C-alpha positions in Angstrom: 0.0 0.0 0.0 2.8 2.4 0.8 4.1 2.2 -2.8 0.6 2.9 -4.1 0.5 6.3 -2.3 3.7 7.5 -3.8 2.6 6.2 -7.2 -0.4 8.5 -7.1 1.8 11.5 -6.2 4.1 10.5 -9.1 1.1 10.4 -11.5 -0.2 13.7 -10.3 3.2 15.4 -10.7 3.5 13.9 -14.2 0.0 15.2 -15.0 0.9 18.7 -13.7 4.0 18.8 -15.9 2.0 17.6 -18.9 -0.6 20.3 -18.2 2.0 23.0 -18.0 3.7 21.9 -21.2 0.6 21.3 -23.3 -1.7 24.2 -22.3 0.4 27.1 -23.7 -1.9 27.8 -26.6 -5.1 28.6 -24.7 -6.9 31.6 -26.2 -7.1 34.7 -23.9 -10.9 34.5 -23.8 -10.6 31.0 -22.2 -7.8 31.8 -19.8 -10.2 31.2 -16.8 -10.8 27.7 -18.0 -7.0 27.1 -18.2 -6.5 28.6 -14.7 -9.2 26.4 -13.2 -7.7 23.3 -14.7 -4.3 24.3 -13.3 -5.7 25.3 -9.9 -7.7 22.1 -9.5 -4.7 20.0 -10.6 -2.5 21.6 -8.0 -5.3 21.0 -5.4 -5.2 17.3 -6.3 -1.5 17.2 -5.6 -2.0 18.9 -2.3 -4.7 16.5 -1.3 -2.5 13.5 -2.2 0.3 14.8 0.0 -2.2 15.5 2.8 -3.7 12.0 2.6 -0.2 10.5 2.5 0.7 12.1 5.8 -2.7 11.7 7.5 -2.8 9.0 10.2 -6.5 9.0 10.9 -8.2 6.6 8.5 -11.5 8.4 8.3 -9.8 11.7 7.6 -7.6 10.1 5.0 -10.7 8.6 3.3 -12.3 12.0 3.2 -9.2 13.6 1.6 -9.1 10.9 -1.0 -12.8 11.3 -1.8 -12.2 15.1 -2.2 -9.4 14.2 -4.5 -11.7 12.0 -6.6 -14.2 14.9 -6.8 -11.4 17.3 -8.0 -10.4 14.7 -10.6 -13.9 14.7 -11.9 -13.9 18.5 -12.1 -10.6 18.5 -14.0 -11.9 15.8 -16.3 -15.0 18.0 -17.0 -12.9 21.1 -17.7 -10.7 19.2 -20.1 -13.7 17.8 -21.8 -15.1 21.3 -22.1 -11.7 22.4 -23.6 -11.9 19.6 -26.1 -15.5 20.5 -27.0 -14.5 24.1 -27.6 -11.7 22.8 -29.8 -9.0 24.4 -27.6 -7.2 21.2 -27.1 -6.8 18.5 -29.7 -8.1 15.0 -29.5 -4.5 13.7 -29.0 -4.0 16.0 -26.0 -7.4 15.2 -24.6 -6.5 11.5 -24.8 -3.1 12.0 -23.2 -4.7 14.0 -20.3 -7.4 11.4 -19.9 -5.0 8.5 -19.7 -3.1 10.3 -16.9 -6.3 11.1 -15.0 -7.5 7.5 -15.3 -4.3 6.3 -13.7 -4.7 8.7 -10.8 -8.4 7.6 -10.3 -7.5 3.9 -10.4 -4.8 4.3 -7.8 -6.9 6.6 -5.6 -9.8 4.2 -5.6 -7.4 1.4 -4.8 -6.0 3.3 -1.9 -9.5 3.9 -0.6 -10.3 0.2 -0.9 -6.9 -0.7 0.9 -8.1 1.4 3.8 -11.0 -0.9 4.2 -13.5 1.9 3.6 -14.6 1.4 0.0 
């Protein structure tokens, strides 16, 4: 289980790097969308670190559930970006693959806590 926690953080960090590299071409009129994607992505990293250091199982579970909610928000925002043709299908797929990995490991972590 310990390895799984760090794997999530690794995936989130890789996702953030990908976001920073791939989102340079956002039009100015959609800058708020770009900022929300970035902000929520950094929130996910923060929640992963908090959950990793939390000792109370119930609190850890709540942090992980908040993390899943943020992941859904980021997924929605990326989908909106794709629908508005701001990001390409290739980029959308790349982001989605990373998000799927994070979701899988997060739900596995919740199950490993005996709460899910």
